[in-house]
N, C-alpha and C positions, 0 to 999 in steps of 0.2 A: 248559298241556298237562299232563295227569295221567300218571303212570308206573304201569303195572300191577305188582302184586306178583309175585314169582317163583312158578312153578307149584308147587302142593302135592304131597305125596307120591303122591296117587292120580290126579293130573291129567296127561294126556299133554301134551307140548309143543305149543305152538300151531302150526297148519299154515299154510303160505304159500298164496298164491293158485293154485299149480300142484300137481297131484296127484303123489305120490311114484311113481317108476317101478315099484316092486314093492310089493305089499301087505305090510304088516307084521302079523305075528301076535304076539299077546302071548306072552311066555315063560310056560311052565307054572309055576304056583305050587305050592309045597310045602304040606304040611298046616298049617304055621304061617307066618303072614305074616312076611316079613323086617322086622325093626324099622327104622323110619326115624329118621334123625338130623336134627336141625335144621341149617340152613345155618350154617356157621361165621361168626363176626363178630357184631358188635352188631346190635341192632334197627335197622330202616330209619329213617334220620333222626337217630339218636342221635349226638352229637358225639364226636369223639375227645378224649382227655385234653388239657388246656391246657398250652402251653409255658410255662416260667418267664419272667416279665416282667422287662425291664431297668429299673433305677432311673431316675427322671426326672432331667433336667439342672436344676440349681438356677438359678432365674431371677435371683437377685441376682448370681451369678457372671457371667452373661451381661451384666447391666447394668454391673457393675464393669469388665469387659473393654472394653465399648463406650466408657464414659466415660474409661477410661485411654488408649484409642487417640485419642480426640478431644482430650483434654487441656483441655477447656473448664471443667470443674469438678473438678480433680484431688482435692480434699479429699473430695468425695462419693464418687468412684470408689474411693479408698483405704478409706473406712469400709465401703462395700458389699462390697469384696473380703474384708475381715476377717470381717464378719458371715457372708458366704457360706461361708468356710472352716469356721467353727464349726458352721453348720447341716449342711454336707456330712458332717462327722465324726459328727454326732449322728444324722442321718437316713439315712446311707448313700447319699446322692444323688451323681450325677455332676457334673462341672464344676470339679473341683479345679484343673485346669490353667488354665481361664479365670479363676478367682478369683485365683490366684497371679499370672498375667500382668497382670490388671487392677490389682492392688495395686502391682506393680512399676512399671508405666507411670504410675500416678497419683502414686507417690512421686517419680518423675523429673519429672513435671509440676509438683509442688509446689516442687521445687528450682528449676526454671526460672522459675516465677512469683516466687519470692523474689529470685532474681538480677535479674529484670527490674525489680522494684519498687525494689530497692536501688540500681540504676544509673541510674534515671530513664528507662528505655526506654519506659515508658508515655507519658510526656510527649512523647518523640520520635515515638512512634507517632501520637499525636494531632496533632502538628504536621504529620506527613506526610499523615495523613488529611485534615486541614483544607486543606492545600495542594492535595491532589488534588481536594478538593471545591470548590475555588475555581474553579468553572466555571459557565457559564450554567445557571440552573435551581436553584441552591442558595442558602439564606440566607447561607451563609458567603462567597458570592462578592461580596456587596455592598461597595462602596467609596464613599468620599466623593464626592458630586456625582452619584451614579447614582439613577435612579428605577425603580420596580418595581411590579408588581401581585402580589397573593397569590391562591391558589386560592379562598379564602373571601370575598375582597373586604373583609376586616376586618383591623385591626391589633391585635386583642386575641386572647388565647389563645396557642396553641402552633403554630408553623409551621416547616417545614423546606424547603419548595419555594417559590421565587418566580420570577417572569418579569421579567427586566430589559427595560424599554421606554424609548424616548426621552422625556425630560422634557416635550417639547412635546406629547406625547400624554397622554390621560387615564391617571392612575396612582393607586395607593393611598398610596405613600410616597416621600420623597426623602431620601436619606442626607446628613447634614451633618457627621457626626463619627464616628470609630471610636476606641475606646481599650480598653486591657486593665486588668482588675482585678488587684490583688496576689494572690500565691499564698497557700497555707495551706488551712485547713479551709473547707468550704463555708459561707458566711456566712448561708445561708438566703435564701428568696425575698424576705422583707421587707428584709433587710440589703442585698441586691443592688439592690432597687428604690430604697432611699434613696440609695445612691451614684449609681445611674444617673440618678435624678431631679435630684439636685444638679449632677452633672457635665454632663449634657446641656443643662439650661437655661442653664448658664454658658457652654457652648460655642456656643450657637446664634448669638450675636452675631458671632462670628468668621466665620461662613458667610453669614448674612443680616444684614449690617451696617446696612442701611436698614430700621429698624423701621416706617417709614411705608409701605414697599412690601409689608409682610407682611399678607396678608388676615386679617380678623377671625375667619374660621372655620378657621384653622390653629393647630394645637397641636403640642407636642413628644411624641413617642413613642420607644420604644427596644426593641431586641431584646437579650435577656439570656441568659446560660447557664442550663441546667437543672441539677438535682442530678446527673443521669446524665452530661451532657457535662462537668460540672466535674470529676468523678472521672477523666475521660480527659484532662484538661489544658486544657479550654476556659475562657478568661478574658475573652473579647471581648464588649464592649458596643457596639452599633450605635445611634447617635442619629439620629432621622429626623423629618421633618415629615409630618404627616398631617391629615386633616380631623377637626374636632371631632365631626362626625356619624360614627358607626361605619360607616355605609354610604355616606358621602360620599367623593368623590374630589378630586384636584387636577389641574390642567392648567397646564403651563408651569413653568419652573424658578423657585425662590425665591432663588437664589444672587445675592448682591450683595457681592462681596469683590474682592480684588486681581485676580482672573481675569476679572471682568466690568466693573469700574469703571475710569475714567481717573484719573490722579493727583489731579486737583482734586476729583473726587467722593470718592475714597478718603480724602483728607485731611479733607474736611468731615465725613464720616460718622465717622471715627475720633475727631475732636474732639467730635462730638455724643454719642458713646457714653460719654465721660467723665461727662457730665451724667446720661444715662439710667441708668447703672449705680449712681450715687449715689441717684437718685430711686427706684430699685427697693427701696432699704432703708428706705423710709418706714415708721414704726411704725404699724400699722393695727389692732393688737389692743386698744390702749388710747388714749384721747384725751389731748390735752394737759392737760386738767383732771385726769385720772387719773394721768398719768405725764409731767410736764413735762420731766423730765431726759432721757428718751428722745427727745423731740421736739427739744429744743434741741441735743442731740448730733447728731441727724440733720441739722439745719439747718447745723451746723458742717461736716459732710461735704459737703453740697451746695454750700456756699459755696466750699470748696476745689476741688471738681470744676469749678465755673464758672470759677475762676481758671485751671485747666489748659486748659479748653476755649477761653477767649478768648486765652490765650497761643498755642495751636496755630493758631487762626484768624488772629491777627495775624502770625505768623511765616511764613505761606505766601504765595507770589506768585500772586495770582488773575488769571484772564483779565479783560480790560478790562470786559466786560459784566457781570462778577460782583463787581467791586470795591465798588461803591456798595452793593448789597444786602447783601453780607457785612459791610461797615462798619456799616450800620444795625443789623444783628443783633448785632454785637459791642457796640454802645452799649447795647442793651436788656439783654444778658447782664451787662454790667458793673453796671448798676443793680440787676438781680436778685441779683447776688452781694452787693452791699451790703445789700440788704433781708434776705437770708438771714443775713448776719452780725449784723444787729440782732436777728433772731428767735432766733439762737443765744444771745444775751445777755439774753433776756426773763426777767423775774422772775415773770410770771404768765401764765396761758393767754390772756387777752385781748390782751396785748402781743404774744405769740407769733403768734397768728392774724392780727393786724393786719399784721405785716411779712411773714409767710410767704405770705399771700394775695396781697399786692402782687407778691412775687417770682414766684409761680406764674403770675400773669397776664402778666407780662413774658416769661416763658419760652414761653407759648402765643401770643405776639403774632404778627401777620401778617408780621413781619420775617423769621421763619424760612421762611415760604412764599415770600417774594420771593427769598431767597438760594437756596433749592432750585430754584425755577423757572429762575433764571439758570444753574444748574449742570446742568440736565437731570435732576433727581431728582424722585421722587414728591412731589406737593404736597397730598396728602390726609392730614391728621393721623390717627394711630391713635386708636381708641376704647378707653378703659380702663374696667374695672369699678371700682366704688366702693372696692374693697379695694386698688386700685392694681396689681392683677395682670392680665395679659392672658389671654384665652381660658380654657381649663380643661376638658380632657377628663377624664371620671370615672376611667378606667382606662387610662393611657397605656402601660402596660407590656405587652410580648409576649415569650415565651420561644422558644429554638431548641435 
């Protein structure tokens, strides 16, 4: 819509749609026209003079106040508050009150943080957090003997959420041990991995005592602290069994210990572990020709382990149907112990191999199968790699 300009000096006012009741005659004009003055005010559309602008609020002052209230990063809030005060004085900006308040609140926050760190409240907070997190659906909830699945179906990488499931069902991992690392500075991912690897492999036999019952596609994995959780007080390492195939799963519990075995089975497996723990120390990096001393020392340790094993087997009262099979096994183990003793005193590689090979053949004899069958234990011997180590996942570690 356009707006018409005001009538000029010689133009009559616009008429409405109805005629005036009386005709209007023009006033008589004098000999000289009356000078006309322009309408007062500025020209149409010309703006009035600008009002004076208020100075803007300093953005750093606002940020300092917000950080001071939140107390999340008090040091940053204090620095921003001081910088804001300097800029406000220099530029004449507003926000001095916000900057001062933010600096004061941030200073208080720094004091509180210092007190918290000096009194160990952070560790107490982490303990409380972890205790609260020990519920279904978190990695911190896992305990010895429990089975679980992960969202990714993998035991590699980083995870926080798990779903606990019955071990009879298909699952990704089964927890067999939990332990805490010592305090101090974060040892690094490699340092934690070395400790977890050593401790978890050593602890697996206390949970899965029957190595013959452990499937060949099972290996040891672990959940370890991250650098972030370490700063909050997390020191827990969770040892677990998982499939050597990253996408593979397990079904059924692998637990064979005092909670699942009868006294006869437990005694037999405890005695057998004496031998297996010594056999695990076999020197595999160098042959007897290259390092005869290392091999003869190992033979000495195995001979001592066999002596302990046979002593435990002789000292137990076996059921009637297991007495003869166990006695036959003890006879073979006694002979193997003597052969390892001769191997430990060998002066050359040929003599060492002659006696150690005889001893190993006696250990692997069918007499062990007969004793196990009589006790209701697994009768399928484990398959070992040539290095003497079982299994071997490439990356057993996982962080939380």
